[in-house]
Structure formats: C-alpha cells, structure tokens
C-alpha positions in Angstrom: 29.0 192.4 195.7 30.0 193.1 192.1 33.3 194.7 193.4 34.2 191.6 195.4 33.6 189.3 192.4 35.5 191.7 190.1 38.5 191.8 192.4 38.4 188.2 193.6 41.1 186.9 191.3 43.5 189.6 192.4 42.7 188.9 196.0 43.4 185.2 195.5 46.7 185.9 193.8 47.8 188.3 196.5 46.9 185.9 199.3 48.6 183.0 197.5 51.8 185.1 197.1 51.8 186.0 200.8 51.4 182.4 201.8 54.0 181.2 199.3 56.6 183.7 200.4 55.7 183.0 204.1 54.9 186.6 204.9 51.9 185.4 206.7 52.7 182.8 209.4 50.5 180.5 211.3 50.5 180.5 215.1 52.1 177.0 215.1 55.0 178.3 213.0 55.3 181.3 215.3 55.4 179.1 218.4 58.0 176.8 216.8 60.3 179.7 215.9 59.8 181.2 219.4 61.0 177.9 221.0 64.0 177.8 218.7 65.0 181.3 219.7 64.6 180.5 223.4 66.8 177.4 223.1 69.4 179.3 221.2 69.5 182.1 223.8 69.7 179.6 226.7 72.7 178.0 225.0 74.6 181.2 224.2 74.0 183.4 227.2 74.2 183.1 231.0 71.2 183.6 233.1 71.0 186.3 235.8 70.9 183.6 238.5 74.1 182.0 237.3 75.8 185.4 237.2 74.7 186.2 240.7 75.9 182.8 241.9 79.3 183.4 240.2 79.6 186.8 241.8 78.9 185.3 245.2 81.5 182.6 244.7 84.1 185.2 243.7 83.3 187.2 246.8 83.8 184.1 248.9 87.1 183.4 247.3 88.2 186.9 247.8 87.4 186.7 251.5 89.3 183.5 251.9 92.3 184.9 250.1 92.2 187.9 252.3 92.1 185.7 255.4 95.1 183.6 254.1 97.0 186.8 253.4 96.3 188.1 256.9 97.5 184.9 258.4 100.7 185.0 256.4 101.5 188.6 257.3 100.8 188.2 261.1 103.1 185.2 261.4 
C-alpha cells in the first residue's frame, strides 16, 4: 500500500499526459472515427457490387456491338 501512495503522483501525471495527448481514446471517440473512415471510403472507392454491375453492362454492350457488326458484314 505504501508503494501505491508513494507512486500515486507519478501515476496521476502519466495518466493525465496520456489523456491530454489523446493516446488513450474512449469507445465513443473510436466509434466516431470509425464512422468517419467508413464514409470516406464509401465516397472514394467503388463497391464490389457496382464493379460487377459495370462488368455485366460492358459485356452486354460488347455482345450488342458484335451483333451489329455481324449484321453489317452479312449484308
């Protein structure tokens, strides 16, 4: 018990430094930052579903162009 009382001021100073420099975060702060990161990623990058849809549309366009090309060559 004497050791805890002896080192109590040092422990308080270290804890205050960690809190002041935001080295230790609260769950609320972590959740807020997580949501900010998710929003930023959604704005910057395409999702897998949208990429797959785009690939399907390109394939459909390629098929239609091939059909038009075949019609033009046969006539």
